[in-house]
N, CA and C atoms as an extended XYZ file, in Angstrom:
615
Properties=species:S:1:pos:R:3:atomname:S:1:resname:S:1:resid:I:1 pbc="F F F"
N         0.184      -10.275       -6.603 N   UNK     1
C         1.632       -9.972       -6.642 CA  UNK     1
C         2.043       -9.048       -5.511 C   UNK     1
N         3.144       -9.255       -4.880 N   UNK     2
C         3.621       -8.292       -3.957 CA  UNK     2
C         5.141       -8.102       -4.124 C   UNK     2
N         5.710       -7.124       -3.453 N   UNK     3
C         7.185       -6.863       -3.416 CA  UNK     3
C         7.601       -6.626       -2.053 C   UNK     3
N         8.862       -6.882       -1.809 N   UNK     4
C         9.458       -7.002       -0.434 CA  UNK     4
C        10.794       -6.364       -0.342 C   UNK     4
N        11.014       -5.659        0.682 N   UNK     5
C        12.263       -5.136        1.047 CA  UNK     5
C        12.693       -5.906        2.325 C   UNK     5
N        13.847       -6.521        2.299 N   UNK     6
C        14.445       -7.163        3.343 CA  UNK     6
C        15.507       -6.282        4.142 C   UNK     6
N        15.670       -6.254        5.405 N   UNK     7
C        16.637       -5.521        6.121 CA  UNK     7
C        17.454       -6.392        6.959 C   UNK     7
N        18.738       -6.317        6.710 N   UNK     8
C        19.777       -7.098        7.482 CA  UNK     8
C        20.547       -6.178        8.293 C   UNK     8
N        20.520       -6.364        9.680 N   UNK     9
C        21.140       -5.487       10.595 CA  UNK     9
C        22.715       -5.853       10.795 C   UNK     9
N        23.488       -4.750       10.947 N   UNK    10
C        24.918       -5.107       11.255 CA  UNK    10
C        25.203       -5.080       12.745 C   UNK    10
N        24.341       -4.708       13.560 N   UNK    11
C        24.399       -4.910       15.055 CA  UNK    11
C        23.124       -5.499       15.602 C   UNK    11
N        23.265       -6.118       16.806 N   UNK    12
C        22.220       -6.991       17.230 CA  UNK    12
C        21.149       -6.234       17.990 C   UNK    12
N        21.274       -5.009       18.253 N   UNK    13
C        20.306       -4.193       18.928 CA  UNK    13
C        18.942       -4.154       18.152 C   UNK    13
N        17.858       -4.291       18.932 N   UNK    14
C        16.518       -4.290       18.265 CA  UNK    14
C        15.928       -2.946       18.501 C   UNK    14
N        15.652       -2.270       17.418 N   UNK    15
C        14.897       -0.936       17.757 CA  UNK    15
C        13.461       -1.168       18.138 C   UNK    15
N        13.008       -0.164       18.827 N   UNK    16
C        11.575       -0.286       19.231 CA  UNK    16
C        10.591        0.165       18.052 C   UNK    16
N         9.439       -0.198       18.277 N   UNK    17
C         8.359        0.221       17.311 CA  UNK    17
C         8.443        1.804       17.182 C   UNK    17
N         8.509        2.352       18.365 N   UNK    18
C         8.387        3.864       18.478 CA  UNK    18
C         9.614        4.520       17.766 C   UNK    18
N        10.875        3.847       17.760 N   UNK    19
C        11.976        4.390       17.135 CA  UNK    19
C        11.808        4.237       15.637 C   UNK    19
N        11.170        3.228       15.224 N   UNK    20
C        11.020        3.000       13.745 CA  UNK    20
C        10.055        4.041       13.273 C   UNK    20
N         8.926        4.238       13.931 N   UNK    21
C         7.902        5.109       13.573 CA  UNK    21
C         8.444        6.558       13.486 C   UNK    21
N         9.204        6.962       14.500 N   UNK    22
C         9.646        8.261       14.583 CA  UNK    22
C        10.710        8.594       13.390 C   UNK    22
N        11.582        7.699       13.180 N   UNK    23
C        12.604        7.950       12.103 CA  UNK    23
C        11.942        7.931       10.694 C   UNK    23
N        11.032        6.890       10.484 N   UNK    24
C        10.381        6.925        9.215 CA  UNK    24
C         9.476        8.098        8.993 C   UNK    24
N         8.956        8.553        9.967 N   UNK    25
C         8.179        9.869        9.851 CA  UNK    25
C         9.014       10.987        9.502 C   UNK    25
N        10.135       11.068       10.069 N   UNK    26
C        11.075       12.125        9.735 CA  UNK    26
C        11.456       12.100        8.282 C   UNK    26
N        11.882       10.848        7.864 N   UNK    27
C        12.415       10.681        6.551 CA  UNK    27
C        11.306       10.956        5.489 C   UNK    27
N        10.110       10.357        5.773 N   UNK    28
C         9.040       10.618        4.835 CA  UNK    28
C         8.603       12.104        4.770 C   UNK    28
N         8.635       12.723        5.944 N   UNK    29
C         8.235       14.081        5.951 CA  UNK    29
C         9.306       14.961        5.136 C   UNK    29
N        10.533       14.654        5.316 N   UNK    30
C        11.650       15.404        4.501 CA  UNK    30
C        11.398       15.072        3.013 C   UNK    30
N        11.071       13.908        2.648 N   UNK    31
C        10.831       13.711        1.225 CA  UNK    31
C         9.619       14.488        0.641 C   UNK    31
N         8.545       14.356        1.419 N   UNK    32
C         7.338       15.023        0.967 CA  UNK    32
C         7.565       16.613        0.816 C   UNK    32
N         8.188       17.160        1.759 N   UNK    33
C         8.512       18.630        1.695 CA  UNK    33
C         9.349       18.892        0.511 C   UNK    33
N        10.390       18.086        0.115 N   UNK    34
C        11.152       18.206       -0.966 CA  UNK    34
C        10.434       18.194       -2.186 C   UNK    34
N         9.323       17.315       -2.190 N   UNK    35
C         8.433       17.197       -3.326 CA  UNK    35
C         7.384       18.192       -3.463 C   UNK    35
N         7.415       19.141       -2.391 N   UNK    36
C         6.423       20.161       -2.383 CA  UNK    36
C         4.940       19.671       -2.099 C   UNK    36
N         4.888       18.472       -1.383 N   UNK    37
C         3.660       17.919       -0.965 CA  UNK    37
C         3.321       18.229        0.495 C   UNK    37
N         2.134       18.769        0.816 N   UNK    38
C         1.740       19.141        2.088 CA  UNK    38
C         0.610       18.284        2.413 C   UNK    38
N         0.831       17.253        3.277 N   UNK    39
C        -0.261       16.290        3.783 CA  UNK    39
C         0.054       16.011        5.164 C   UNK    39
N        -1.046       15.520        5.900 N   UNK    40
C        -0.909       15.061        7.277 CA  UNK    40
C        -0.450       13.701        7.345 C   UNK    40
N         0.733       13.550        7.960 N   UNK    41
C         1.358       12.228        7.947 CA  UNK    41
C         1.185       11.693        9.491 C   UNK    41
N         0.455       10.669        9.698 N   UNK    42
C         0.314       10.090       10.952 CA  UNK    42
C         0.460        8.585       10.844 C   UNK    42
N         1.728        8.205       10.966 N   UNK    43
C         2.180        6.859       10.835 CA  UNK    43
C         1.989        6.057       12.138 C   UNK    43
N         1.483        4.855       11.923 N   UNK    44
C         1.072        4.076       12.989 CA  UNK    44
C         1.325        2.624       12.816 C   UNK    44
N         1.259        1.704       13.911 N   UNK    45
C         1.522        0.360       13.673 CA  UNK    45
C         0.502       -0.474       14.575 C   UNK    45
N         0.167       -1.648       14.052 N   UNK    46
C        -0.768       -2.488       14.719 CA  UNK    46
C        -0.111       -3.934       14.593 C   UNK    46
N         0.125       -4.497       15.803 N   UNK    47
C         0.696       -5.930       15.799 CA  UNK    47
C        -0.440       -6.988       15.755 C   UNK    47
N        -0.466       -7.917       14.792 N   UNK    48
C        -1.558       -8.821       14.680 CA  UNK    48
C        -0.984      -10.249       14.897 C   UNK    48
N        -1.834      -11.120       15.427 N   UNK    49
C        -1.590      -12.510       15.625 CA  UNK    49
C        -2.031      -13.254       14.360 C   UNK    49
N        -1.793      -14.553       14.467 N   UNK    50
C        -2.141      -15.423       13.209 CA  UNK    50
C        -3.660      -15.414       12.813 C   UNK    50
N        -4.439      -14.920       13.713 N   UNK    51
C        -5.974      -14.822       13.466 CA  UNK    51
C        -6.341      -13.369       13.041 C   UNK    51
N        -5.221      -12.635       12.832 N   UNK    52
C        -5.404      -11.214       12.394 CA  UNK    52
C        -5.980      -10.363       13.466 C   UNK    52
N        -6.152      -10.876       14.712 N   UNK    53
C        -6.572       -9.907       15.774 CA  UNK    53
C        -5.456       -9.203       16.332 C   UNK    53
N        -5.645       -7.900       16.713 N   UNK    54
C        -4.593       -7.031       17.226 CA  UNK    54
C        -4.226       -7.535       18.608 C   UNK    54
N        -2.830       -7.419       18.725 N   UNK    55
C        -2.126       -7.907       20.046 CA  UNK    55
C        -1.854       -6.546       20.840 C   UNK    55
N        -2.017       -6.568       22.109 N   UNK    56
C        -1.649       -5.475       22.915 CA  UNK    56
C        -0.068       -5.353       23.040 C   UNK    56
N         0.486       -4.478       22.277 N   UNK    57
C         1.883       -4.305       22.183 CA  UNK    57
C         2.236       -2.752       22.445 C   UNK    57
N         3.042       -2.390       23.326 N   UNK    58
C         3.329       -0.938       23.468 CA  UNK    58
C         4.311       -0.558       22.416 C   UNK    58
N         4.260        0.718       22.073 N   UNK    59
C         5.222        1.250       21.035 CA  UNK    59
C         6.555        1.160       21.484 C   UNK    59
N         6.836        1.171       22.840 N   UNK    60
C         8.205        1.119       23.230 CA  UNK    60
C         8.777       -0.322       23.273 C   UNK    60
N         7.940       -1.312       22.906 N   UNK    61
C         8.387       -2.717       22.785 CA  UNK    61
C         9.376       -2.877       21.641 C   UNK    61
N        10.348       -3.876       21.676 N   UNK    62
C        11.245       -4.077       20.587 CA  UNK    62
C        10.450       -4.669       19.404 C   UNK    62
N        10.988       -4.301       18.219 N   UNK    63
C        10.266       -4.653       17.010 CA  UNK    63
C        10.898       -6.069       16.601 C   UNK    63
N        10.465       -7.052       17.414 N   UNK    64
C        11.023       -8.455       17.060 CA  UNK    64
C        10.020       -9.530       17.318 C   UNK    64
N         8.714       -9.076       17.136 N   UNK    65
C         7.671      -10.030       17.364 CA  UNK    65
C         7.505      -10.813       16.093 C   UNK    65
N         7.668      -12.071       16.175 N   UNK    66
C         7.858      -12.935       14.929 CA  UNK    66
C         6.924      -14.169       14.971 C   UNK    66
N         7.341      -15.230       14.571 N   UNK    67
C         6.430      -16.446       14.510 CA  UNK    67
C         5.361      -16.147       13.506 C   UNK    67
N         4.218      -16.458       13.932 N   UNK    68
C         2.955      -16.287       13.081 CA  UNK    68
C         2.429      -14.894       13.245 C   UNK    68
N         2.920      -14.047       14.048 N   UNK    69
C         2.499      -12.716       14.173 CA  UNK    69
C         3.214      -11.780       13.203 C   UNK    69
N         2.605      -10.549       12.935 N   UNK    70
C         3.193       -9.638       11.984 CA  UNK    70
C         2.763       -8.268       12.363 C   UNK    70
N         3.512       -7.287       11.892 N   UNK    71
C         3.260       -5.941       12.242 CA  UNK    71
C         2.700       -5.176       11.028 C   UNK    71
N         1.682       -4.420       11.241 N   UNK    72
C         0.990       -3.729       10.183 CA  UNK    72
C         1.158       -2.316       10.325 C   UNK    72
N         1.891       -1.646        9.360 N   UNK    73
C         2.306       -0.198        9.420 CA  UNK    73
C         1.180        0.583        8.439 C   UNK    73
N         0.746        1.624        8.834 N   UNK    74
C        -0.248        2.369        8.113 CA  UNK    74
C        -0.314        3.828        8.487 C   UNK    74
N        -0.960        4.605        7.614 N   UNK    75
C        -1.164        5.960        8.020 CA  UNK    75
C        -2.599        5.986        8.553 C   UNK    75
N        -2.749        6.491        9.821 N   UNK    76
C        -3.926        6.446       10.626 CA  UNK    76
C        -5.046        7.184        9.964 C   UNK    76
N        -4.691        8.124        9.082 N   UNK    77
C        -5.686        9.050        8.424 CA  UNK    77
C        -6.052        8.540        6.945 C   UNK    77
N        -5.450        7.420        6.578 N   UNK    78
C        -5.644        6.982        5.174 CA  UNK    78
C        -5.730        5.496        5.171 C   UNK    78
N        -6.247        4.854        4.136 N   UNK    79
C        -6.367        3.498        4.120 CA  UNK    79
C        -5.094        2.771        3.625 C   UNK    79
N        -5.187        1.461        3.708 N   UNK    80
C        -4.003        0.602        3.229 CA  UNK    80
C        -3.019        0.406        4.332 C   UNK    80
N        -1.941       -0.413        3.939 N   UNK    81
C        -0.885       -0.612        4.910 CA  UNK    81
C         0.163       -1.574        4.352 C   UNK    81
N         1.253       -1.795        5.113 N   UNK    82
C         2.279       -2.659        4.691 CA  UNK    82
C         2.523       -3.672        5.850 C   UNK    82
N         2.652       -4.902        5.560 N   UNK    83
C         3.004       -5.943        6.623 CA  UNK    83
C         4.320       -6.194        6.749 C   UNK    83
N         4.851       -6.304        8.067 N   UNK    84
C         6.323       -6.508        8.158 CA  UNK    84
C         6.497       -7.719        9.111 C   UNK    84
N         7.659       -8.413        8.873 N   UNK    85
C         7.857       -9.668        9.575 CA  UNK    85
C         9.232       -9.654       10.101 C   UNK    85
N         9.451      -10.322       11.308 N   UNK    86
C        10.734      -10.576       11.845 CA  UNK    86
C        11.115      -12.018       11.691 C   UNK    86
N        12.217      -12.184       11.035 N   UNK    87
C        12.600      -13.558       10.763 CA  UNK    87
C        13.924      -13.973       11.554 C   UNK    87
N        14.053      -15.184       11.812 N   UNK    88
C        15.415      -15.797       12.196 CA  UNK    88
C        16.184      -16.238       11.016 C   UNK    88
N        17.524      -15.914       10.992 N   UNK    89
C        18.282      -16.429        9.834 CA  UNK    89
C        18.410      -17.903        9.944 C   UNK    89
N        18.220      -18.517        8.812 N   UNK    90
C        18.364      -20.116        8.804 CA  UNK    90
C        19.434      -20.417        7.842 C   UNK    90
N        19.794      -21.689        7.763 N   UNK    91
C        20.840      -22.186        6.905 CA  UNK    91
C        20.580      -21.960        5.484 C   UNK    91
N        19.282      -21.994        5.013 N   UNK    92
C        19.006      -21.747        3.574 CA  UNK    92
C        19.322      -20.100        3.312 C   UNK    92
N        19.157      -19.356        4.327 N   UNK    93
C        19.534      -17.901        4.018 CA  UNK    93
C        21.028      -17.833        3.710 C   UNK    93
N        21.909      -18.463        4.562 N   UNK    94
C        23.239      -18.441        4.320 CA  UNK    94
C        23.533      -19.034        2.929 C   UNK    94
N        22.964      -20.063        2.508 N   UNK    95
C        23.213      -20.684        1.237 CA  UNK    95
C        22.852      -19.689        0.087 C   UNK    95
N        21.591      -19.067        0.173 N   UNK    96
C        21.217      -18.087       -0.784 CA  UNK    96
C        22.192      -16.934       -0.945 C   UNK    96
N        22.608      -16.423        0.122 N   UNK    97
C        23.521      -15.218        0.187 CA  UNK    97
C        24.875      -15.623       -0.445 C   UNK    97
N        25.395      -16.753       -0.024 N   UNK    98
C        26.646      -17.220       -0.584 CA  UNK    98
C        26.597      -17.360       -2.048 C   UNK    98
N        25.484      -17.817       -2.628 N   UNK    99
C        25.297      -17.891       -3.994 CA  UNK    99
C        25.219      -16.509       -4.707 C   UNK    99
N        24.557      -15.554       -3.915 N   UNK   100
C        24.509      -14.219       -4.466 CA  UNK   100
C        25.896      -13.561       -4.444 C   UNK   100
N        26.707      -13.779       -3.310 N   UNK   101
C        27.920      -13.227       -3.208 CA  UNK   101
C        28.915      -13.760       -4.472 C   UNK   101
N        28.821      -15.071       -4.734 N   UNK   102
C        29.572      -15.658       -5.765 CA  UNK   102
C        29.170      -15.310       -7.212 C   UNK   102
N        27.881      -15.063       -7.418 N   UNK   103
C        27.388      -14.968       -8.775 CA  UNK   103
C        26.899      -13.532       -9.186 C   UNK   103
N        26.665      -12.705       -8.312 N   UNK   104
C        26.055      -11.405       -8.704 CA  UNK   104
C        27.288      -10.540       -9.129 C   UNK   104
N        26.981       -9.826      -10.283 N   UNK   105
C        28.141       -9.059      -10.833 CA  UNK   105
C        28.544       -7.867       -9.994 C   UNK   105
N        27.462       -7.275       -9.284 N   UNK   106
C        27.891       -6.128       -8.398 CA  UNK   106
C        27.219       -6.235       -7.153 C   UNK   106
N        27.871       -5.930       -6.080 N   UNK   107
C        27.387       -5.911       -4.685 CA  UNK   107
C        27.609       -4.651       -4.091 C   UNK   107
N        26.564       -3.846       -3.668 N   UNK   108
C        26.765       -2.610       -3.102 CA  UNK   108
C        27.126       -2.718       -1.658 C   UNK   108
N        27.187       -3.876       -1.080 N   UNK   109
C        27.634       -4.119        0.281 CA  UNK   109
C        28.722       -5.208        0.281 C   UNK   109
N        29.900       -5.025        0.909 N   UNK   110
C        30.904       -6.017        0.858 CA  UNK   110
C        30.539       -7.368        1.362 C   UNK   110
N        31.106       -8.414        0.841 N   UNK   111
C        30.683       -9.730        1.335 CA  UNK   111
C        30.928       -9.960        2.838 C   UNK   111
N        31.956       -9.404        3.323 N   UNK   112
C        32.305       -9.536        4.684 CA  UNK   112
C        31.170       -8.914        5.570 C   UNK   112
N        30.604       -7.797        5.118 N   UNK   113
C        29.470       -7.143        5.821 CA  UNK   113
C        28.255       -7.978        5.790 C   UNK   113
N        27.911       -8.581        4.584 N   UNK   114
C        26.917       -9.375        4.418 CA  UNK   114
C        26.919      -10.688        5.439 C   UNK   114
N        28.094      -11.242        5.531 N   UNK   115
C        28.287      -12.316        6.427 CA  UNK   115
C        28.089      -11.965        7.893 C   UNK   115
N        28.627      -10.792        8.171 N   UNK   116
C        28.494      -10.270        9.567 CA  UNK   116
C        27.010      -10.069        9.844 C   UNK   116
N        26.249       -9.410        8.957 N   UNK   117
C        24.909       -9.357        9.179 CA  UNK   117
C        24.076      -10.603        9.413 C   UNK   117
N        24.385      -11.603        8.605 N   UNK   118
C        23.805      -12.844        8.722 CA  UNK   118
C        24.112      -13.555       10.133 C   UNK   118
N        25.326      -13.285       10.567 N   UNK   119
C        25.689      -13.746       11.833 CA  UNK   119
C        24.994      -13.120       13.109 C   UNK   119
N        24.352      -11.918       12.813 N   UNK   120
C        23.502      -11.348       13.838 CA  UNK   120
C        22.356      -12.255       14.180 C   UNK   120
N        21.846      -12.928       13.151 N   UNK   121
C        20.868      -13.914       13.361 CA  UNK   121
C        19.436      -13.638       13.166 C   UNK   121
N        19.203      -12.403       12.686 N   UNK   122
C        17.669      -12.063       12.291 CA  UNK   122
C        17.652      -11.074       11.280 C   UNK   122
N        16.542      -10.908       10.701 N   UNK   123
C        16.339       -9.849        9.663 CA  UNK   123
C        14.796       -9.514        9.604 C   UNK   123
N        14.467       -8.348        8.980 N   UNK   124
C        13.022       -8.019        8.813 CA  UNK   124
C        12.700       -7.953        7.325 C   UNK   124
N        11.397       -8.100        7.059 N   UNK   125
C        10.816       -8.030        5.768 CA  UNK   125
C         9.617       -7.219        5.767 C   UNK   125
N         9.640       -6.068        4.826 N   UNK   126
C         8.475       -5.294        4.638 CA  UNK   126
C         7.820       -5.636        3.317 C   UNK   126
N         6.555       -5.949        3.315 N   UNK   127
C         5.913       -6.400        2.107 CA  UNK   127
C         4.839       -5.428        1.675 C   UNK   127
N         4.781       -5.067        0.380 N   UNK   128
C         3.712       -4.242       -0.105 CA  UNK   128
C         2.922       -5.204       -1.168 C   UNK   128
N         1.654       -5.474       -0.705 N   UNK   129
C         0.810       -6.350       -1.606 CA  UNK   129
C         0.343       -5.439       -2.786 C   UNK   129
N        -0.189       -6.239       -3.743 N   UNK   130
C        -0.717       -5.558       -4.898 CA  UNK   130
C        -2.023       -4.846       -4.561 C   UNK   130
N        -2.138       -3.691       -5.261 N   UNK   131
C        -3.354       -2.796       -4.997 CA  UNK   131
C        -3.263       -1.880       -3.841 C   UNK   131
N        -2.118       -1.820       -3.054 N   UNK   132
C        -1.953       -0.859       -2.100 CA  UNK   132
C        -1.949        0.558       -2.605 C   UNK   132
N        -2.464        1.564       -1.962 N   UNK   133
C        -2.407        2.978       -2.397 CA  UNK   133
C        -0.979        3.592       -2.456 C   UNK   133
N        -0.823        4.632       -3.191 N   UNK   134
C         0.461        5.251       -3.457 CA  UNK   134
C         1.262        5.613       -2.227 C   UNK   134
N         0.506        6.094       -1.161 N   UNK   135
C         1.276        6.452        0.062 CA  UNK   135
C         1.945        5.339        0.800 C   UNK   135
N         1.291        4.139        0.651 N   UNK   136
C         1.999        2.845        1.177 CA  UNK   136
C         3.101        2.359        0.297 C   UNK   136
N         3.000        2.526       -1.052 N   UNK   137
C         4.118        2.205       -1.907 CA  UNK   137
C         5.299        3.021       -1.462 C   UNK   137
N         5.015        4.283       -1.261 N   UNK   138
C         6.155        5.191       -0.800 CA  UNK   138
C         6.631        4.858        0.566 C   UNK   138
N         5.711        4.577        1.464 N   UNK   139
C         6.026        4.349        2.983 CA  UNK   139
C         6.917        3.145        3.225 C   UNK   139
N         6.609        2.065        2.617 N   UNK   140
C         7.280        0.856        2.945 CA  UNK   140
C         8.729        0.860        2.714 C   UNK   140
N         9.196        1.592        1.676 N   UNK   141
C        10.580        1.690        1.315 CA  UNK   141
C        11.183        2.555        2.510 C   UNK   141
N        10.553        3.639        2.972 N   UNK   142
C        11.110        4.423        3.926 CA  UNK   142
C        11.129        3.733        5.324 C   UNK   142
N        10.189        2.784        5.601 N   UNK   143
C        10.040        2.067        6.833 CA  UNK   143
C        11.335        1.084        6.882 C   UNK   143
N        11.513        0.448        5.768 N   UNK   144
C        12.754       -0.424        5.676 CA  UNK   144
C        14.018        0.240        5.902 C   UNK   144
N        14.123        1.388        5.203 N   UNK   145
C        15.345        2.175        5.343 CA  UNK   145
C        15.539        2.766        6.788 C   UNK   145
N        14.514        2.964        7.489 N   UNK   146
C        14.523        3.396        8.868 CA  UNK   146
C        15.133        2.330        9.725 C   UNK   146
N        14.638        1.120        9.482 N   UNK   147
C        15.160       -0.061       10.295 CA  UNK   147
C        16.661       -0.298        9.999 C   UNK   147
N        17.048       -0.134        8.778 N   UNK   148
C        18.396       -0.297        8.253 CA  UNK   148
C        19.249        0.778        8.942 C   UNK   148
N        18.803        2.071        8.973 N   UNK   149
C        19.545        3.083        9.500 CA  UNK   149
C        19.697        2.960       11.034 C   UNK   149
N        18.620        2.448       11.751 N   UNK   150
C        18.691        2.273       13.168 CA  UNK   150
C        19.628        1.035       13.564 C   UNK   150
N        19.951        0.089       12.728 N   UNK   151
C        20.702       -1.055       13.018 CA  UNK   151
C        22.094       -1.055       12.347 C   UNK   151
N        22.325        0.050       11.538 N   UNK   152
C        23.600        0.091       10.783 CA  UNK   152
C        23.567       -0.970        9.659 C   UNK   152
N        22.448       -1.427        9.174 N   UNK   153
C        22.359       -2.470        8.272 CA  UNK   153
C        22.220       -2.033        6.750 C   UNK   153
N        21.719       -3.015        6.036 N   UNK   154
C        21.501       -2.733        4.532 CA  UNK   154
C        20.165       -3.386        4.079 C   UNK   154
N        19.808       -3.074        2.875 N   UNK   155
C        18.514       -3.384        2.332 CA  UNK   155
C        18.750       -4.326        1.081 C   UNK   155
N        17.743       -5.214        0.855 N   UNK   156
C        17.894       -6.142       -0.255 CA  UNK   156
C        16.475       -6.422       -0.791 C   UNK   156
N        16.355       -6.515       -2.038 N   UNK   157
C        15.132       -7.111       -2.688 CA  UNK   157
C        15.466       -7.788       -3.975 C   UNK   157
N        14.824       -8.942       -4.250 N   UNK   158
C        15.039       -9.610       -5.530 CA  UNK   158
C        13.727       -9.793       -6.264 C   UNK   158
N        12.662       -9.102       -5.763 N   UNK   159
C        11.301       -9.284       -6.417 CA  UNK   159
C        10.767       -8.137       -7.065 C   UNK   159
N        11.591       -7.101       -7.232 N   UNK   160
C        11.171       -5.908       -7.930 CA  UNK   160
C        10.779       -4.703       -7.049 C   UNK   160
N        11.001       -4.835       -5.740 N   UNK   161
C        10.660       -3.623       -4.873 CA  UNK   161
C        11.568       -2.403       -5.351 C   UNK   161
N        12.774       -2.648       -5.799 N   UNK   162
C        13.666       -1.697       -6.291 CA  UNK   162
C        14.593       -2.315       -7.290 C   UNK   162
N        15.388       -1.500       -7.857 N   UNK   163
C        16.332       -1.946       -8.915 CA  UNK   163
C        17.262       -3.082       -8.339 C   UNK   163
N        17.118       -4.263       -8.893 N   UNK   164
C        17.853       -5.426       -8.479 CA  UNK   164
C        19.286       -5.221       -8.634 C   UNK   164
N        19.673       -4.433       -9.725 N   UNK   165
C        21.214       -4.165      -10.026 CA  UNK   165
C        21.721       -3.252       -8.971 C   UNK   165
N        20.956       -2.649       -8.144 N   UNK   166
C        21.401       -1.697       -7.066 CA  UNK   166
C        21.371       -2.473       -5.692 C   UNK   166
N        21.096       -3.644       -5.775 N   UNK   167
C        20.929       -4.493       -4.393 CA  UNK   167
C        22.179       -5.483       -4.232 C   UNK   167
N        22.495       -5.602       -3.040 N   UNK   168
C        22.076       -4.913       -1.773 CA  UNK   168
C        22.515       -3.484       -1.688 C   UNK   168
N        21.941       -2.635       -0.851 N   UNK   169
C        22.283       -1.285       -0.797 CA  UNK   169
C        22.203       -0.679        0.641 C   UNK   169
N        22.923        0.320        0.871 N   UNK   170
C        22.901        1.034        2.245 CA  UNK   170
C        21.726        1.939        2.227 C   UNK   170
N        21.453        2.436        3.428 N   UNK   171
C        20.265        3.284        3.684 CA  UNK   171
C        20.271        4.573        2.799 C   UNK   171
N        21.429        5.130        2.759 N   UNK   172
C        21.611        6.461        2.034 CA  UNK   172
C        21.384        6.278        0.565 C   UNK   172
N        21.811        5.126       -0.013 N   UNK   173
C        21.584        4.823       -1.443 CA  UNK   173
C        20.226        4.766       -1.763 C   UNK   173
N        19.385        4.193       -0.933 N   UNK   174
C        17.868        4.070       -1.094 CA  UNK   174
C        17.146        5.454       -0.922 C   UNK   174
N        17.469        6.047        0.234 N   UNK   175
C        16.603        7.295        0.476 CA  UNK   175
C        16.898        8.444       -0.428 C   UNK   175
N        18.026        8.560       -1.038 N   UNK   176
C        18.350        9.638       -1.901 CA  UNK   176
C        17.823        9.424       -3.229 C   UNK   176
N        17.310        8.238       -3.597 N   UNK   177
C        16.786        8.022       -4.920 CA  UNK   177
C        15.337        7.389       -4.883 C   UNK   177
N        14.906        6.918       -3.761 N   UNK   178
C        13.591        6.180       -3.691 CA  UNK   178
C        12.478        7.127       -3.887 C   UNK   178
N        11.578        6.754       -4.921 N   UNK   179
C        10.424        7.360       -5.265 CA  UNK   179
C        10.750        8.818       -5.901 C   UNK   179
N        11.841        8.948       -6.509 N   UNK   180
C        12.169       10.225       -7.180 CA  UNK   180
C        12.141        9.983       -8.592 C   UNK   180
N        11.126       10.322       -9.281 N   UNK   181
C        10.979        9.941      -10.761 CA  UNK   181
C        12.094       10.724      -11.520 C   UNK   181
N        12.560       11.813      -11.136 N   UNK   182
C        13.661       12.459      -11.924 CA  UNK   182
C        15.000       11.739      -11.871 C   UNK   182
N        15.127       10.850      -10.852 N   UNK   183
C        16.325       10.046      -10.753 CA  UNK   183
C        16.269        8.655      -11.182 C   UNK   183
N        14.966        8.282      -11.657 N   UNK   184
C        14.724        6.898      -12.052 CA  UNK   184
C        14.928        6.735      -13.529 C   UNK   184
N        15.864        5.866      -13.946 N   UNK   185
C        16.142        5.573      -15.287 CA  UNK   185
C        15.126        4.649      -15.995 C   UNK   185
N        14.383        3.849      -15.173 N   UNK   186
C        13.427        2.937      -15.727 CA  UNK   186
C        12.155        3.697      -15.909 C   UNK   186
N        11.708        3.932      -17.225 N   UNK   187
C        10.603        4.676      -17.554 CA  UNK   187
C         9.220        4.418      -16.940 C   UNK   187
N         9.018        3.065      -16.832 N   UNK   188
C         7.765        2.609      -16.192 CA  UNK   188
C         7.730        2.893      -14.773 C   UNK   188
N         8.900        2.695      -14.076 N   UNK   189
C         8.965        2.983      -12.645 CA  UNK   189
C         8.791        4.517      -12.386 C   UNK   189
N         9.492        5.343      -13.204 N   UNK   190
C         9.428        6.753      -13.016 CA  UNK   190
C         8.011        7.290      -13.191 C   UNK   190
N         7.323        6.723      -14.140 N   UNK   191
C         5.926        7.158      -14.411 CA  UNK   191
C         5.059        6.651      -13.253 C   UNK   191
N         5.233        5.585      -12.721 N   UNK   192
C         4.393        5.007      -11.503 CA  UNK   192
C         4.666        5.914      -10.298 C   UNK   192
N         5.936        6.246      -10.085 N   UNK   193
C         6.216        7.167       -8.980 CA  UNK   193
C         5.397        8.470       -9.164 C   UNK   193
N         5.403        9.069      -10.263 N   UNK   194
C         4.681       10.296      -10.603 CA  UNK   194
C         3.136       10.156      -10.263 C   UNK   194
N         2.614        8.959      -10.705 N   UNK   195
C         1.166        8.910      -10.495 CA  UNK   195
C         0.900        8.651       -9.027 C   UNK   195
N         1.777        7.937       -8.271 N   UNK   196
C         1.618        7.721       -6.830 CA  UNK   196
C         1.658        9.072       -6.149 C   UNK   196
N         2.722        9.995       -6.526 N   UNK   197
C         2.917       11.314       -5.886 CA  UNK   197
C         1.723       12.137       -6.172 C   UNK   197
N         1.271       12.172       -7.400 N   UNK   198
C         0.024       12.999       -7.649 CA  UNK   198
C        -1.031       12.555       -6.834 C   UNK   198
N        -1.305       11.260       -6.658 N   UNK   199
C        -2.418       10.784       -5.805 CA  UNK   199
C        -2.277       11.188       -4.344 C   UNK   199
N        -1.010       11.138       -3.855 N   UNK   200
C        -0.754       11.561       -2.485 CA  UNK   200
C        -1.032       13.037       -2.272 C   UNK   200
N        -0.572       13.739       -3.281 N   UNK   201
C        -0.767       15.253       -3.286 CA  UNK   201
C        -2.313       15.556       -3.277 C   UNK   201
N        -3.060       14.810       -4.061 N   UNK   202
C        -4.380       15.100       -4.122 CA  UNK   202
C        -5.262       14.498       -3.018 C   UNK   202
N        -4.587       13.708       -2.118 N   UNK   203
C        -5.317       13.145       -1.005 CA  UNK   203
C        -6.053       11.827       -1.426 C   UNK   203
N        -5.706       11.265       -2.577 N   UNK   204
C        -6.505       10.111       -3.083 CA  UNK   204
C        -5.743        8.821       -2.802 C   UNK   204
N        -4.534        8.899       -2.181 N   UNK   205
C        -3.710        7.593       -2.003 CA  UNK   205
C        -3.341        7.547       -0.626 C   UNK   205
């Protein structure tokens, strides 16, 4: 089982890998300090081809390598990682979003903004596979939020990455609540956040 954050940009500019890493590092660092956790954070990325071999890609390159390739974000000093994908918007995406707009009781992003984002023509997806350590569970949300912040976009998940009733959401909505057990109303999620944070604090995740 895996969970995924999708990021839909409101402007066509493609951020570089370096920009994503830098902003995500800042946001994760702010969060960890707020939680009283002191750990070495060394966020890195490896771009892999369909055979899982690493591709030679500069950090200054745009984060738009798609097709059968994917980007693997990880902490250089710890195990695990999250895979990220660059997708082209297709007709089925428009159809799914129109259905969401028409049937979802609450949308944290106006329908006109959703359609504008789809019109940009691309989006990203960050996936956390089952069994990933706690620091990766924390990180993939902040990575997605960083891309949304850099592109003026929004985030979405329908598979349990975050509260579906809060989706789609703006960057600020996520980072002010993401992985904060004291703000999580769902008991199971709050307890999971605590366990992950305890493991990060102990150096076990």
